C-alpha positions in Angstrom: 16.7 13.1 16.7 14.5 11.3 19.4 15.3 8.0 20.9 13.1 5.2 20.0 12.4 4.9 24.0 11.0 8.5 24.0 8.6 7.8 21.1 5.0 7.0 22.0 4.0 4.0 19.8 1.4 2.7 22.3 -1.2 2.9 19.4 0.3 0.3 17.6 -0.5 -2.5 19.8 1.9 -5.4 20.6 2.6 -6.6 17.5 4.7 -9.7 18.7 1.6 -11.0 20.5 -0.9 -10.3 17.4 -2.1 -12.7 14.9 0.9 -13.7 12.5 -0.7 -12.6 9.4 -0.9 -9.0 11.1 2.2 -8.6 13.3 4.2 -7.5 10.1 1.4 -4.7 9.1 1.6 -3.6 12.7 5.4 -3.4 12.7 5.4 -1.4 9.5 2.9 1.0 10.5 5.0 1.4 13.8 8.2 2.1 11.3 6.3 4.6 9.1 5.1 6.7 12.2 8.8 6.6 13.3 10.2 8.0 9.9 7.2 10.4 9.8 8.5 11.9 13.2 12.4 11.6 12.3 12.1 12.8 9.0 9.2 14.8 8.4 10.4 16.5 5.3 11.2 13.2 3.7 8.8 10.6 1.6 8.4 7.1 2.7 5.5 4.8 1.0 4.4 1.5 1.0 4.2 -0.9 -1.9 1.1 -2.9 -1.7 1.6 -6.1 -3.0 0.8 -8.4 -0.3 -2.5 -9.6 1.3 -5.3 -12.0 -0.1 -7.3 -11.0 -2.9 -9.9 -12.7 -5.1 -8.9 -13.9 -8.4 -10.5 -10.6 -10.4 -8.8 -8.5 -8.0 -5.3 -10.1 -8.5 -5.9 -10.0 -12.1 -6.5 -6.5 -12.3 -3.7 -5.7 -10.1 -1.1 -7.4 -12.1 -2.4 -5.6 -14.9 -1.9 -2.5 -13.2 1.9 -3.3 -12.7 1.6 -5.3 -9.4 5.1 -7.3 -9.2 6.0 -10.3 -7.0 8.7 -9.7 -4.5 8.7 -5.8 -4.6 9.6 -4.8 -1.3 7.1 -3.4 1.2 8.6 0.1 1.7 10.6 2.7 -0.3 12.5 5.7 1.1 12.7 8.3 -2.0 15.7 10.0 -1.4 19.2 9.5 -2.9 21.9 9.0 -0.5 25.8 8.3 -0.7 26.0 6.4 -4.0 22.3 5.0 -4.0 19.2 6.0 -5.9 16.8 5.4 -2.8 16.1 2.7 -0.2 14.1 -0.5 -0.6 12.9 -2.3 2.8 11.4 -5.4 3.2 9.8 -6.0 6.6 9.5 -9.3 8.1 8.5 -10.7 11.6 9.3 -13.8 13.9 11.2 -16.6 11.7 9.6 -15.5 8.3 12.2 -15.7 5.7 12.5 -13.9 2.3 10.6 -15.4 -0.8 12.4 -16.4 -3.9 10.8 -13.4 -5.6 11.9 -11.3 -2.9 15.4 -12.3 -2.9 15.3 -11.8 -6.5 13.8 -8.3 -6.5 16.5 -7.2 -3.7 19.1 -8.4 -6.3 17.8 -6.6 -8.7 17.0 -3.5 -7.0 20.8 -3.5 -5.8 22.4 -3.7 -9.3 20.1 -1.0 -10.1 21.8 1.1 -7.8 19.2 1.1 -4.8 20.1 0.3 -1.2 18.1 -2.5 0.2 17.3 -3.7 3.7 15.3 -6.4 5.4 14.2 -5.3 8.9 12.7 -7.6 11.7 12.1 -4.9 14.0 11.4 -1.0 14.8 15.2 -1.2 15.9 16.5 -2.9 12.8 14.3 -0.3 10.7 15.5 2.7 13.0 19.2 1.4 12.5 19.0 1.0 8.7 17.2 4.1 7.7 19.3 6.2 10.2 22.6 5.0 8.6 21.1 5.6 5.2 19.9 9.1 5.7 23.3 10.2 7.2 
């Protein structure tokens, strides 16, 4: 397994210095790249709940099943006593919303591991602990 310092994430930019609305996206992209390098045979995917949409798009997506508060990423692998891993990405001083807290509570009660990650190091630690 590669050390975080050995991996090349230069293409992700310096997410800490980008506009706040994109810093979480840059962090999430880096985390997904890291995951795919470390665990190439496993599946991680994004759940695109965030972002600004016009009223029509929002209505369509809600009808398609978009649910406020669902975590940003999901690792589709059972591990230990868990069915899978939901990960909520946050940057800076961003806090969990009421809907996000509620979703994480429900996910835990259904047998899923949950994590909130504020950095690539947080993410790597959570994923490595989960995957072992």
